[in-house]
C-alpha positions in Angstrom: -8.1 -29.2 -4.9 -5.3 -26.6 -6.0 -6.0 -24.3 -3.1 -6.0 -27.3 -0.7 -3.0 -28.0 -2.2 -1.5 -24.4 -2.3 -2.4 -24.5 1.5 -0.3 -27.4 2.4 2.7 -26.0 0.5 2.7 -22.4 2.1 2.7 -23.9 5.6 6.1 -25.7 4.9 9.2 -24.6 6.7 11.9 -24.3 4.9 13.6 -27.1 5.8 11.0 -29.3 4.0 11.9 -30.6 0.7 8.8 -31.1 -1.8 8.2 -34.7 -3.4 9.5 -33.3 -6.6 12.6 -34.4 -8.9 13.3 -31.2 -10.5 11.9 -28.1 -8.4 13.1 -25.4 -10.8 11.3 -27.0 -13.6 7.9 -28.0 -11.8 7.9 -24.2 -11.0 8.4 -23.2 -14.4 5.8 -25.2 -15.3 3.6 -24.0 -13.2 3.9 -20.3 -13.6 3.6 -21.4 -17.3 0.4 -23.3 -16.5 -1.2 -20.1 -14.3 -0.7 -17.5 -17.2 -2.2 -19.4 -19.7 -5.4 -20.5 -17.4 -8.7 -18.9 -17.5 -9.5 -19.2 -13.7 -8.2 -17.0 -11.9 -8.6 -19.3 -8.7 -6.1 -21.7 -10.1 -4.0 -18.5 -11.6 -3.8 -17.0 -8.0 -3.1 -20.4 -5.8 -0.3 -21.5 -8.3 1.4 -17.8 -7.8 0.9 -18.3 -4.2 2.9 -22.0 -4.2 5.3 -20.0 -6.4 6.1 -17.4 -3.5 6.4 -19.2 -0.5 8.5 -22.2 -2.3 10.8 -19.3 -3.6 10.9 -17.5 -0.2 11.4 -20.5 1.4 14.6 -21.7 -0.3 18.0 -20.8 0.6 20.0 -18.3 -1.2 22.2 -20.1 -3.8 18.8 -21.7 -4.9 16.3 -18.8 -5.0 17.9 -16.7 -7.9 17.9 -20.1 -10.0 14.2 -21.1 -9.0 13.0 -16.9 -10.1 15.1 -17.3 -13.3 13.6 -20.4 -14.3 9.9 -19.3 -13.6 10.3 -15.9 -15.3 12.0 -17.8 -18.2 8.8 -20.2 -18.9 6.8 -16.3 -18.5 8.3 -14.6 -20.9 7.5 -17.6 -23.5 3.6 -17.0 -22.7 1.7 -14.1 -24.3 2.0 -10.9 -22.2 -0.8 -10.3 -19.9 -2.4 -9.1 -16.7 -1.5 -12.5 -15.3 2.5 -11.6 -15.4 2.1 -8.3 -13.6 0.8 -10.2 -10.6 3.0 -12.6 -11.3 5.7 -10.4 -10.4 3.8 -9.0 -7.8 4.3 -12.5 -5.9 8.0 -12.6 -6.9 8.4 -9.0 -5.4 6.3 -10.6 -1.9 8.8 -13.8 -1.8 12.5 -11.7 -2.8 11.7 -8.3 -1.4 10.6 -9.9 2.0 14.1 -11.8 2.3 16.4 -9.0 1.8 17.0 -10.5 -2.2 18.3 -8.4 -4.8 15.9 -10.0 -7.4 12.9 -8.4 -5.2 13.8 -4.7 -6.5 14.0 -6.1 -10.2 10.3 -7.0 -10.2 9.7 -3.8 -7.9 11.5 -1.8 -10.5 9.9 -3.5 -13.8 6.4 -2.9 -12.4 7.2 1.1 -12.0 8.1 0.6 -15.8 4.9 -0.6 -16.5 3.5 2.2 -14.4 5.8 4.9 -15.9 5.6 4.0 -19.4 1.8 3.7 -19.3 1.0 0.1 -20.3 -2.2 -1.2 -20.7 -2.2 -2.7 -17.3 -0.1 -0.2 -15.1 -3.4 0.5 -13.2 -3.2 -3.7 -12.3 0.4 -2.8 -11.6 0.0 -0.1 -9.0 -2.9 -1.8 -6.9 -0.7 -5.2 -7.1 1.6 -3.5 -4.9 -0.4 -4.2 -1.9 0.8 -7.9 -2.4 4.2 -7.2 -1.8 4.1 -5.8 1.7 0.4 -6.3 2.8 -1.5 -9.4 4.8 -1.9 -12.7 3.4 -3.8 -16.1 4.7 -1.2 -18.2 4.3 2.1 -18.0 1.3 5.2 -16.3 2.6 3.9 -15.1 6.2 5.2 -15.4 9.7 2.8 -17.9 10.5 3.6 -20.4 7.5 7.0 -20.5 8.2 7.5 -17.6 5.3 11.4 -16.0 5.7 11.3 -12.4 6.7 15.0 -10.8 7.0 15.7 -8.0 9.4 15.2 -4.5 7.6 13.8 -5.4 4.4 10.7 -3.0 5.1 13.5 -0.4 5.8 15.5 -1.0 2.8 12.0 -1.4 0.8 11.5 2.3 1.8 14.8 3.6 1.3 14.7 1.9 -1.8 11.4 2.2 -3.9 9.9 5.7 -2.4 12.8 7.8 -3.5 12.1 6.0 -6.9 8.4 6.6 -7.1 8.7 10.5 -5.6 11.1 11.4 -8.6 8.9 9.4 -11.2 6.0 11.5 -9.8 7.8 14.8 -10.1 8.7 14.3 -13.6 5.7 12.8 -14.8 3.1 14.6 -16.6 0.1 11.9 -17.0 -2.4 12.4 -14.3 -2.9 8.8 -15.1 0.4 7.9 -14.8 0.9 10.2 -11.7 -3.1 8.6 -9.6 -1.3 4.8 -10.0 1.8 6.4 -8.8 -0.2 7.9 -5.1 -1.8 4.2 -5.7 1.9 2.7 -5.1 2.8 5.0 -2.4 -0.5 4.6 -0.7 0.5 0.8 -0.6 4.0 0.9 -0.1 3.5 3.5 3.2 0.9 1.9 4.8 2.7 -1.2 5.3 5.1 1.0 6.9 6.5 0.2 11.0 6.4 3.6 12.5 9.9 4.5 13.4 10.7 3.8 9.2 7.8 6.3 8.0 8.9 9.1 10.1 12.5 9.4 8.6 12.1 11.4 5.3 8.6 12.1 6.1 9.2 15.3 4.6 9.7 13.7 1.1 6.3 11.9 1.6 4.1 14.4 2.8 3.0 16.4 -0.3 2.3 13.1 -2.4 0.2 11.7 0.3 -2.0 15.1 0.0 -1.8 14.1 -3.9 -3.1 11.3 -2.7 -6.2 12.5 -0.8 -7.4 14.2 -3.4 -6.7 11.7 -6.0 -7.8 8.2 -4.7 -11.2 7.1 -3.2 -12.0 4.6 -0.3 -9.2 2.4 1.8 -6.3 4.4 -0.5 -7.6 7.5 0.4 -8.7 6.3 4.2 -5.1 5.2 4.3 -3.3 8.9 3.4 -5.2 10.4 6.0 -4.5 7.7 9.1 -0.6 8.6 7.4 -1.0 12.1 8.2 -2.8 11.5 11.1 0.5 9.7 12.3 2.5 12.0 11.0 0.6 15.1 13.0 0.4 13.0 15.8 4.1 12.0 15.7 6.0 15.1 14.4 3.3 17.8 14.0 5.7 21.0 13.5 6.9 18.6 10.5 2.9 20.1 9.0 2.7 23.3 10.5 3.4 25.7 7.1 0.6 23.3 5.6 -1.8 22.1 8.1 -4.0 25.5 7.8 -3.8 26.1 4.0 -3.5 22.9 2.6 -4.5 19.9 5.2 -7.8 21.3 6.9 -8.9 21.8 3.5 -8.7 18.3 2.0 -10.1 16.9 5.6 -13.1 19.5 4.9 -13.8 18.3 1.7 -13.3 14.4 3.1 -16.4 14.9 4.7 -18.6 14.8 2.0 -21.0 11.9 2.3 -22.4 12.2 -0.8 -18.8 12.2 -2.7 -18.3 8.0 -4.1 -15.0 8.9 -3.1 -15.7 9.9 0.8 -16.3 6.1 2.6 -17.8 5.8 5.7 -13.8 4.2 6.3 -12.6 7.6 4.9 -15.1 9.7 6.7 -14.1 8.3 10.0 -10.6 8.9 9.6 -11.1 12.2 8.4 -12.5 12.7 12.0 -10.3 11.2 13.8 -7.3 13.4 11.9 -9.8 16.5 13.0 -10.0 16.1 16.4 -6.2 15.2 16.6 -5.5 18.7 15.1 -6.5 21.0 17.8 -4.5 19.2 20.8 -1.2 19.2 18.6 -1.2 22.9 17.3 -1.5 26.3 18.9 -4.8 28.5 18.2 -2.4 30.8 16.2 -1.5 28.6 14.0 -5.2 27.1 13.3 -7.6 29.5 14.0 -8.0 30.8 10.3 -9.3 27.5 9.8 -11.8 27.2 12.5 -15.1 28.9 11.5 -14.6 26.1 8.2 -13.9 23.2 10.5 -16.8 23.8 12.5 -19.1 24.0 9.3 -18.3 20.8 8.2 -18.6 19.6 11.5 -22.1 20.8 11.8 -22.9 18.7 8.6 -21.1 15.7 9.4 -23.3 15.4 12.6 -26.1 14.6 10.4 -23.7 11.8 8.5 -26.0 9.0 7.4 -23.9 6.5 9.9 -24.0 6.9 13.6 -20.8 5.8 14.1 -19.6 8.8 11.8 -22.4 11.0 13.5 -20.5 10.3 17.2 -17.3 11.1 16.2 -18.6 13.9 14.5 -19.9 15.2 17.8 -16.5 14.7 19.2 -14.6 16.8 17.2 -17.0 19.3 17.2 -17.0 19.8 20.6 -13.2 20.0 20.3 -12.9 22.8 18.3 -15.9 25.1 20.0 -13.9 25.1 22.6 -10.7 25.3 21.0 -9.6 28.8 22.4 -11.6 29.6 25.0 -9.8 30.3 28.5 
C-alpha cells in the first residue's frame, strides 16, 4: 500500500496539511525506517514522500524538516540508501532554490571525489535531482519550482565538476564526474547550456570516450546541439577530435555503442556538413564515408536508414 500512499501524498498541493501531529518527527521516522528496510520499493517511495513534502513546505519549515531527516539518517549505519536520500533531498530543495539543496549536492560530490565505496551510485543518482519522475516533485503534482533554479544549479555545480575533474588523478573519479556532468547538462534548457559551453565541451568529449549507453548518447546530443547553435565554438575541434570520436561511436560490435548511441552519432554526422565549410572538415571526409559505408550494413533498420542519409550528405559535400 505504500506506493499508493506515496502517489496520494505527492499529489497534494502545498496548502494541504498532512494528518500528522508532528511533521518533523514523522519525516525523520520515515527516513529512519527507509534506511533500515531491505525492500527497495519501500525505501524509494519513502524518499519520494519525504522529497515531495519538504519541497512543498514553506521556507521556514523546510529547514527544520530537512534537519530532522538528516539527523535521523545519521543514526542509521551508512549505506547506499544514504546516498539516495541525499539525491531526493537535493531534488526537493534545489528545485525551490533552497541553499540546503546545494549542501546535499556538495556532500554527494565529496563522496565521488574522495573515492567512496558508493561513488558510482552517487554519480548515477544525479539523474534524480533534475530528471523526470512520475509523481514526486513534478509540476503536474504541484511541486514547487522556483524561477531560474536550473540556471543556478548550472552556474553553481558545473564549475565545481569541471574543477574537480581537472584536479583528479584517479580514472574512476574522473569517469564518475563525467557521469554527473552528463546528467546535469542533459536536463538544462538550451539557453542555459550555451552560456559557458566552452568550458564544458572538453569534458563532454571525454564523456563520449569513457561512458556508454544513454549517457554517451546524451553527451553526443549535447555536442550536436552546440554544433547546431554555435558551430564556431567547435571549429578547432571538429575535424581533429569530434569526428574521430563520432566515427568510433558507430561500431555496433562495441557494447558501449547502443542503438541509441549510433542514432545520435548519425544525427551529429549529418549536421556537420551543413554547419562547416569544406575547407574545415575535408580532411576527415574519406574516413567518415568509410565509416558510413559500414554503418549502412548495421543490424538495425533505423540505423541503416540514418546512415544512408548521412552518407549521401557527405558524398555530395563539396561538390559544385
